[in-house]
C-alpha positions, 0 to 999 in steps of 0.5 A: 186525555183531550191535550187541545181542549185543557190547552186551551184553559192554559193563560201561556196559549191564549191568543195562538190559532187552533193549529197552533194549539194543535202543534204544541199538542203533538209535542206534549207527553201525559204523565200521570202521579200518584199523592206523595210523588216528587215531580222534581226536586229543588235546586236540580237542571230543567228542562221540560215545562208541564201543565195540570190536566187533573189533579193537584200540584205542591210547590215547595221550599225546601229552608235548609238548602239556604243553610236555614236550619227546619225540623219542618222539612219542605214546605209548601207555598202554594197549590197549583190545580186544572191549567195551571203552567209549572216550570216553565223557566226551565224554558226560559234559561236551563238554570236549577230548579227554585222548588219542589214540585210534588204530586198533592192528588191522586191520578194527577195528570201532567202533561209534559214540554221538552223545552227543545221539542218547543223551541223547535215549533217557535224556530217554524213558527215564529208569530207563536214563539212571539206569543208563546214567550210573551204569554210566559214573561206575563205568567212570570212577572204575575209570580213575581209578583206576588211572590214581591208580595208575600215578602212584603207580608212576611218583613213587614208582620209582627207579633202583637200588631195590630190593624189600625184600618 
């Protein structure tokens, strides 16, 4: 797996120098998972960021965690593909996972970055740390806005409504 080439495709590593990307590539761990494998579960502790090098990953939420009865079980809210990142909140607050991640294709290849390793790199290179955290903030902002739009649609849509535009 060409770690550096994959990292260059990822938005959160945009504007980093070649040597900075190389240092990040050195702390990546490669993992391969098969369809149906749970990468992490909702409501569990976290300290890793994941980058999809190849394949697909479903991000799922389970309504029963909120006490909402659901016979369907976890619901896929999005499917991520090559070059996309998930688990980045673990870099910010080490809180509990807000969703589960499940492998959606055989031989899905992931690059995994441990929080402590990445923070150590950022402590050594403040400029890299600033750019990386700015990019992570932009990524999270985009995801929050997307979730907000989805919630608004769910709250405002009513069966039988006719679009009058």
